[in-house]
BAKOLRO-243826 format. One record per residue (C-alpha): residue number from 1; residue in one letter; x, y, z. Coordinates in pm, 1 decimal, always signed. Layout:
N
{sefi = NUM	nuba = A	u = X	v = Y	w = Z};
...
//
This chain:
71
{sefi = 1	nuba = M	u = -3528.9	v = -3353.7	w = -369.6};
{sefi = 2	nuba = S	u = -3449.5	v = -3722.6	w = -403.4};
{sefi = 3	nuba = V	u = -3102.1	v = -3869.6	w = -362.6};
{sefi = 4	nuba = V	u = -3115.1	v = -3970.2	w = -730.3};
{sefi = 5	nuba = A	u = -3142.3	v = -3602.4	w = -830.5};
{sefi = 6	nuba = I	u = -2817.5	v = -3509.0	w = -653.3};
{sefi = 7	nuba = N	u = -2505.9	v = -3515.4	w = -868.9};
{sefi = 8	nuba = A	u = -2263.5	v = -3679.5	w = -622.8};
{sefi = 9	nuba = R	u = -2086.5	v = -3997.4	w = -721.3};
{sefi = 10	nuba = N	u = -1911.8	v = -4062.2	w = -390.4};
{sefi = 11	nuba = Q	u = -2172.6	v = -4193.3	w = -150.5};
{sefi = 12	nuba = F	u = -2106.4	v = -4353.9	w = +186.8};
{sefi = 13	nuba = Q	u = -2378.1	v = -4518.3	w = +392.5};
{sefi = 14	nuba = G	u = -2331.6	v = -4480.7	w = +764.3};
{sefi = 15	nuba = T	u = -2466.8	v = -4394.4	w = +1105.6};
{sefi = 16	nuba = I	u = -2455.7	v = -4056.9	w = +1277.4};
{sefi = 17	nuba = K	u = -2217.9	v = -4086.0	w = +1574.1};
{sefi = 18	nuba = E	u = -2205.3	v = -3724.8	w = +1694.1};
{sefi = 19	nuba = I	u = -2372.1	v = -3391.5	w = +1625.5};
{sefi = 20	nuba = I	u = -2218.6	v = -3067.2	w = +1749.1};
{sefi = 21	nuba = L	u = -2489.8	v = -2803.4	w = +1720.3};
{sefi = 22	nuba = G	u = -2389.9	v = -2444.3	w = +1656.4};
{sefi = 23	nuba = P	u = -2603.1	v = -2132.2	w = +1628.4};
{sefi = 24	nuba = V	u = -2580.5	v = -2129.0	w = +1247.3};
{sefi = 25	nuba = V	u = -2384.6	v = -2436.4	w = +1133.6};
{sefi = 26	nuba = S	u = -2337.9	v = -2777.3	w = +1292.4};
{sefi = 27	nuba = E	u = -2088.8	v = -3063.4	w = +1258.0};
{sefi = 28	nuba = V	u = -2227.5	v = -3408.7	w = +1187.3};
{sefi = 29	nuba = D	u = -1995.2	v = -3709.5	w = +1224.1};
{sefi = 30	nuba = V	u = -2100.8	v = -4014.1	w = +1023.6};
{sefi = 31	nuba = E	u = -1936.2	v = -4351.0	w = +1085.5};
{sefi = 32	nuba = T	u = -1896.9	v = -4542.5	w = +758.9};
{sefi = 33	nuba = P	u = -1725.4	v = -4875.3	w = +683.1};
{sefi = 34	nuba = F	u = -1430.5	v = -4664.5	w = +562.6};
{sefi = 35	nuba = G	u = -1404.0	v = -4438.0	w = +868.4};
{sefi = 36	nuba = I	u = -1561.7	v = -4117.1	w = +993.5};
{sefi = 37	nuba = V	u = -1694.9	v = -3859.0	w = +748.6};
{sefi = 38	nuba = T	u = -1765.0	v = -3514.4	w = +896.5};
{sefi = 39	nuba = S	u = -2010.8	v = -3276.3	w = +736.5};
{sefi = 40	nuba = V	u = -2066.2	v = -2911.5	w = +823.6};
{sefi = 41	nuba = I	u = -2427.1	v = -2823.7	w = +745.3};
{sefi = 42	nuba = T	u = -2670.1	v = -2560.1	w = +863.1};
{sefi = 43	nuba = T	u = -2828.9	v = -2617.2	w = +1200.2};
{sefi = 44	nuba = R	u = -3162.3	v = -2555.8	w = +1030.0};
{sefi = 45	nuba = S	u = -3096.0	v = -2856.3	w = +802.6};
{sefi = 46	nuba = V	u = -3011.1	v = -3073.4	w = +1103.8};
{sefi = 47	nuba = K	u = -3349.4	v = -2984.4	w = +1252.0};
{sefi = 48	nuba = D	u = -3544.5	v = -3006.1	w = +924.1};
{sefi = 49	nuba = L	u = -3401.6	v = -3354.1	w = +853.2};
{sefi = 50	nuba = D	u = -3454.6	v = -3454.9	w = +1218.4};
{sefi = 51	nuba = L	u = -3096.6	v = -3583.4	w = +1235.0};
{sefi = 52	nuba = Q	u = -3005.5	v = -3759.5	w = +1559.4};
{sefi = 53	nuba = V	u = -2726.7	v = -3980.4	w = +1687.8};
{sefi = 54	nuba = G	u = -2797.8	v = -4331.6	w = +1557.3};
{sefi = 55	nuba = T	u = -2979.6	v = -4216.1	w = +1243.0};
{sefi = 56	nuba = E	u = -2883.6	v = -4411.3	w = +929.8};
{sefi = 57	nuba = V	u = -2777.5	v = -4166.1	w = +658.0};
{sefi = 58	nuba = L	u = -2608.5	v = -4142.5	w = +322.4};
{sefi = 59	nuba = A	u = -2308.0	v = -3909.0	w = +312.6};
{sefi = 60	nuba = L	u = -2278.9	v = -3757.7	w = -35.2};
{sefi = 61	nuba = V	u = -1935.1	v = -3620.7	w = -120.7};
{sefi = 62	nuba = K	u = -1893.2	v = -3374.8	w = -405.0};
{sefi = 63	nuba = S	u = -1571.9	v = -3183.0	w = -445.2};
{sefi = 64	nuba = T	u = -1400.5	v = -2986.0	w = -716.5};
{sefi = 65	nuba = E	u = -1060.5	v = -3013.2	w = -550.7};
{sefi = 66	nuba = V	u = -874.8	v = -3250.4	w = -321.9};
{sefi = 67	nuba = S	u = -549.1	v = -3128.4	w = -167.7};
{sefi = 68	nuba = I	u = -277.7	v = -3359.8	w = -39.0};
{sefi = 69	nuba = A	u = -0.9	v = -3273.9	w = +207.3};
{sefi = 70	nuba = K	u = +299.4	v = -3493.4	w = +278.5};
{sefi = 71	nuba = L	u = +324.0	v = -3611.4	w = +640.4};
//
């Protein structure tokens, strides 16, 4: 599947800074010009995409809801 085929308007180019591998899901921290974006994806996807610290990636954000809490 190409990036063009994904329906996600919010896209942030960045570099993987940390990967925390789990048995089923993993956390991937991507440093973007706007800050860190963290994605939780399957560990299988991390391996299939050969994601590593330092890899240049595109973080695609698609959400149906954004909640806000007052600090």
